[in-house]
DOGUSE-444866 format. One record per residue (C-alpha): residue in one letter; z, y, x. Coordinates in steps of 0.5 Angstrom, whole numbers, plus 2048, in hexadecimal, padded with zeros to 3 digits. Layout:
BEGIN
{A, {Z, Y, X}};
...
END
This chain:
BEGIN
{M, {936, 908, 8DC}};
{Q, {937, 900, 8DB}};
{Q, {938, 8FD, 8D4}};
{Q, {93B, 8F6, 8D3}};
{L, {936, 8F2, 8CE}};
{S, {939, 8EE, 8C9}};
{F, {936, 8E6, 8C9}};
{T, {937, 8E1, 8C4}};
{L, {936, 8DA, 8C3}};
{R, {937, 8D7, 8BC}};
{L, {935, 8D1, 8B8}};
{M, {930, 8D2, 8B2}};
{T, {92F, 8CF, 8AC}};
{D, {929, 8CA, 8AA}};
{D, {925, 8D0, 8A8}};
{W, {927, 8D5, 8AD}};
{S, {92A, 8DA, 8A8}};
{V, {931, 8DA, 8AA}};
{A, {936, 8D8, 8AF}};
{R, {938, 8D0, 8AE}};
{P, {93F, 8D0, 8AB}};
{S, {940, 8C9, 8AD}};
{T, {940, 8C7, 8B5}};
{V, {940, 8BF, 8B2}};
{Y, {939, 8BC, 8B2}};
{Q, {937, 8B4, 8B1}};
{L, {934, 8B1, 8B7}};
{G, {92C, 8B2, 8B6}};
{Q, {92D, 8B9, 8B3}};
{T, {929, 8BF, 8B6}};
{L, {92E, 8C5, 8B9}};
{N, {92A, 8CB, 8B8}};
{V, {92D, 8D0, 8BD}};
{E, {92C, 8D8, 8BE}};
{A, {92D, 8DC, 8C4}};
{S, {92D, 8E4, 8C2}};
{V, {92F, 8EA, 8C6}};
{Q, {931, 8F1, 8C3}};
{T, {92D, 8F6, 8C7}};
{V, {92F, 8FD, 8C4}};
{N, {92D, 903, 8C9}};
{H, {929, 8FF, 8CD}};
{V, {922, 8FF, 8CF}};
{P, {91E, 8F9, 8CB}};
{L, {921, 8F2, 8CE}};
{R, {91F, 8EB, 8CC}};
{I, {924, 8E5, 8CD}};
{F, {923, 8DF, 8D0}};
{V, {927, 8D9, 8D1}};
{V, {927, 8D7, 8D9}};
{S, {92B, 8D0, 8D8}};
{C, {92F, 8CC, 8D3}};
{F, {933, 8C6, 8D5}};
{A, {938, 8C2, 8D1}};
{T, {93E, 8BE, 8D3}};
{P, {943, 8BA, 8CF}};
{V, {949, 8BF, 8D1}};
{P, {94A, 8C7, 8D0}};
{D, {949, 8C7, 8D8}};
{R, {942, 8C9, 8DB}};
{N, {944, 8C6, 8E1}};
{S, {945, 8BF, 8DE}};
{P, {942, 8B9, 8E2}};
{L, {93E, 8B7, 8DC}};
{S, {939, 8BB, 8D9}};
{Y, {932, 8BB, 8D6}};
{Q, {92D, 8C0, 8D8}};
{I, {929, 8C3, 8D1}};
{I, {926, 8CA, 8D4}};
{S, {925, 8CB, 8DC}};
{N, {920, 8CE, 8E1}};
{S, {920, 8D5, 8DE}};
{G, {91F, 8D3, 8D7}};
{C, {91C, 8CC, 8D6}};
{L, {91E, 8C8, 8D1}};
{V, {91E, 8C2, 8D4}};
{D, {922, 8BE, 8CF}};
{G, {91B, 8BE, 8CB}};
{K, {918, 8B9, 8D0}};
{V, {91D, 8B4, 8CF}};
{S, {91A, 8B0, 8C9}};
{Y, {917, 8AA, 8C7}};
{D, {912, 8AC, 8C2}};
{A, {90D, 8B2, 8C1}};
{R, {911, 8B6, 8BD}};
{L, {915, 8BC, 8BF}};
{T, {91C, 8BB, 8BF}};
{S, {91E, 8C1, 8C3}};
{G, {91B, 8C8, 8C4}};
{F, {91B, 8D0, 8C4}};
{L, {919, 8D3, 8BD}};
{L, {913, 8D8, 8BE}};
{R, {917, 8DF, 8BF}};
{Q, {918, 8E3, 8B9}};
{S, {91C, 8E9, 8BC}};
{D, {91D, 8EB, 8C4}};
{N, {924, 8EB, 8C3}};
{V, {925, 8E4, 8C0}};
{L, {922, 8DD, 8C3}};
{R, {923, 8D6, 8BF}};
{F, {923, 8CF, 8C1}};
{F, {924, 8C8, 8BE}};
{I, {927, 8C2, 8C1}};
{D, {928, 8BB, 8BF}};
{S, {92F, 8B9, 8BE}};
{F, {932, 8B4, 8C3}};
{R, {939, 8B2, 8C5}};
{F, {93C, 8B0, 8CC}};
{L, {93F, 8A9, 8CC}};
{A, {946, 8A8, 8CB}};
{T, {94B, 8A9, 8D1}};
{L, {952, 8A8, 8D3}};
{T, {953, 8AF, 8D1}};
{N, {94E, 8B1, 8CC}};
{N, {94B, 8AC, 8C6}};
{G, {944, 8AF, 8C7}};
{D, {944, 8B3, 8C0}};
{Q, {945, 8BA, 8C3}};
{V, {93F, 8BE, 8C7}};
{F, {940, 8C5, 8CA}};
{V, {93A, 8C9, 8CC}};
{F, {93A, 8CE, 8D2}};
{C, {934, 8D3, 8D2}};
{Q, {932, 8D8, 8D7}};
{L, {92F, 8DE, 8D3}};
{K, {92B, 8E4, 8D6}};
{V, {927, 8EA, 8D4}};
{A, {921, 8ED, 8D7}};
{D, {91C, 8F3, 8D5}};
{V, {917, 8F1, 8D0}};
{A, {912, 8F5, 8D4}};
{T, {913, 8F0, 8DA}};
{S, {914, 8E9, 8D6}};
{P, {912, 8E4, 8D5}};
{T, {912, 8E1, 8DD}};
{A, {913, 8DB, 8E0}};
{V, {91A, 8DE, 8E1}};
{N, {91B, 8E0, 8DA}};
{K, {918, 8DB, 8D5}};
{A, {919, 8D6, 8CF}};
{C, {915, 8D0, 8D0}};
{T, {915, 8CA, 8CC}};
{Y, {911, 8C3, 8CE}};
{S, {90D, 8C2, 8C8}};
{P, {90A, 8BB, 8C6}};
{S, {905, 8BF, 8C1}};
{A, {902, 8C3, 8C6}};
{A, {900, 8BE, 8CB}};
{Y, {906, 8BC, 8CE}};
{R, {907, 8C3, 8D1}};
{W, {90C, 8C9, 8D2}};
{V, {90B, 8CE, 8CD}};
{S, {90E, 8D5, 8CD}};
{A, {912, 8D8, 8C7}};
{D, {90F, 8DF, 8C8}};
{G, {908, 8DC, 8C9}};
{S, {907, 8DC, 8D0}};
{D, {907, 8D5, 8D2}};
{S, {905, 8D7, 8D9}};
{V, {90C, 8D9, 8DB}};
{C, {90E, 8D1, 8D9}};
{S, {909, 8CE, 8DE}};
{C, {90F, 8CE, 8E3}};
{C, {914, 8C9, 8DF}};
{E, {911, 8C3, 8E2}};
{S, {913, 8C6, 8E9}};
{T, {918, 8CB, 8EB}};
{C, {918, 8D2, 8E7}};
{P, {91B, 8D8, 8EB}};
{S, {922, 8DA, 8E9}};
{G, {921, 8E2, 8E9}};
{R, {927, 8E6, 8EB}};
{R, {92E, 8E7, 8E7}};
{R, {931, 8ED, 8E4}};
{R, {937, 8ED, 8DF}};
{D, {936, 8F4, 8DC}};
{V, {92F, 8F7, 8DB}};
{A, {92E, 8FF, 8DB}};
{A, {929, 903, 8D6}};
{V, {924, 904, 8DC}};
{T, {91D, 903, 8DD}};
{G, {91A, 8FD, 8E1}};
{P, {91D, 8F5, 8E1}};
{S, {924, 8F5, 8DE}};
{Y, {928, 8EE, 8DD}};
{A, {92F, 8EC, 8DB}};
{V, {931, 8E5, 8DB}};
{E, {937, 8E2, 8D7}};
{D, {93A, 8DB, 8D7}};
{V, {93C, 8D9, 8D0}};
{M, {93F, 8D3, 8CD}};
{L, {93E, 8CF, 8C6}};
{G, {943, 8CA, 8C3}};
{P, {946, 8C6, 8C2}};
{I, {940, 8C3, 8BE}};
{V, {942, 8BC, 8BB}};
{I, {93D, 8B7, 8BA}};
{A, {93F, 8B1, 8B6}};
{K, {93C, 8AB, 8B6}};
{P, {938, 8A8, 8AF}};
{F, {93D, 8A5, 8AB}};
{S, {93A, 89E, 8AC}};
{D, {93B, 89F, 8B3}};
{N, {942, 8A0, 8B2}};
{A, {943, 899, 8AE}};
{E, {948, 895, 8B0}};
{P, {946, 88E, 8B2}};
{S, {949, 888, 8AE}};
{S, {94F, 885, 8B2}};
{P, {94E, 87E, 8B5}};
{A, {954, 87C, 8B2}};
{K, {951, 87D, 8AB}};
{Q, {94B, 879, 8AD}};
{Q, {94A, 872, 8AB}};
{Q, {94C, 86D, 8B0}};
{P, {947, 867, 8B2}};
{R, {94A, 860, 8B0}};
{V, {948, 85B, 8B5}};
{S, {94A, 854, 8B5}};
{A, {94C, 852, 8BC}};
{S, {951, 84F, 8C0}};
{K, {958, 852, 8C2}};
{G, {955, 854, 8C8}};
{A, {94F, 858, 8C5}};
{A, {953, 85D, 8C1}};
{P, {956, 861, 8C7}};
{I, {94F, 861, 8CA}};
{L, {94C, 863, 8C4}};
{G, {951, 869, 8C4}};
{L, {94F, 86B, 8CB}};
{G, {948, 86B, 8C9}};
{V, {949, 870, 8C3}};
{A, {94E, 874, 8C7}};
{A, {948, 875, 8CC}};
{L, {943, 876, 8C7}};
{V, {948, 87C, 8C4}};
{M, {949, 87F, 8CB}};
{A, {941, 87F, 8CC}};
{V, {940, 882, 8C6}};
{A, {945, 887, 8C7}};
{A, {943, 889, 8CE}};
{S, {93C, 88A, 8CB}};
{A, {93E, 88E, 8C6}};
{T, {942, 892, 8CB}};
{V, {93C, 893, 8D0}};
{A, {938, 895, 8CA}};
{L, {93D, 89A, 8C8}};
{F, {93D, 89D, 8CF}};
{A, {935, 89C, 8D0}};
{S, {931, 8A3, 8D0}};
{K, {92D, 8A4, 8CA}};
{R, {92A, 8AA, 8CC}};
{R, {923, 8AB, 8CC}};
{H, {921, 8AA, 8D3}};
{A, {927, 8AD, 8D6}};
{T, {92A, 8AA, 8DC}};
{P, {931, 8A6, 8DB}};
{S, {935, 8AB, 8DE}};
{K, {934, 8B0, 8D9}};
{G, {938, 8AB, 8D4}};
{L, {934, 8AD, 8CE}};
{E, {932, 8AA, 8C7}};
{T, {92E, 8AC, 8C1}};
{N, {92B, 8A9, 8BB}};
{F, {925, 8A7, 8BF}};
END
């Protein structure tokens, strides 16, 4: 007899004690995410996050996306960092039916249909028999600067993470799992969002209007005034163009421009 499993993906408070009541963050805050599964009347099962990616719209097929976890459980976002501190990773597992990870907040750059402050996270969750995991197929791996810049496992078996720098096996899929002996798998796609990532208040401040700025006083012939006016106009246009480029330039740590992301780093 096959039984449906109940998967959950939710945001947690800073101390991981309860679900976070708000989905609004400031750019620079950390997102704590908990994946869990109810496994009543089943052989002991362990949950894994196969993959996660973010989009600016509630559509998993959006052409604009950013990969957070890939390669059967490798948290690739943790490799995108300017310095030696850990900004994204899995926590050491405390329970087989719960897996926790944290990611550095980010925003998608503004588009014609989205101002960039909303993020939707799509994850594929999976369970496997406790007796036969972790493996290269079923794992939770973090790229750790404090561990000599290598991949480490949330389950203590770092060797299963060795394929994170190449291509890991994907394994087989099955949505339902029966309480039978031998390897058992169940996979489910879940969405988390919308998550609102607001810019810091200082970034939202409106620049002073050029009309309110003091204009330079110049002694010149009658023909010089129009030329000066054109020069000031050109300067204003150049500054505006630079501001536009800065707004749409990706500030994501080492992310490709196609990702269209920005963080506080």
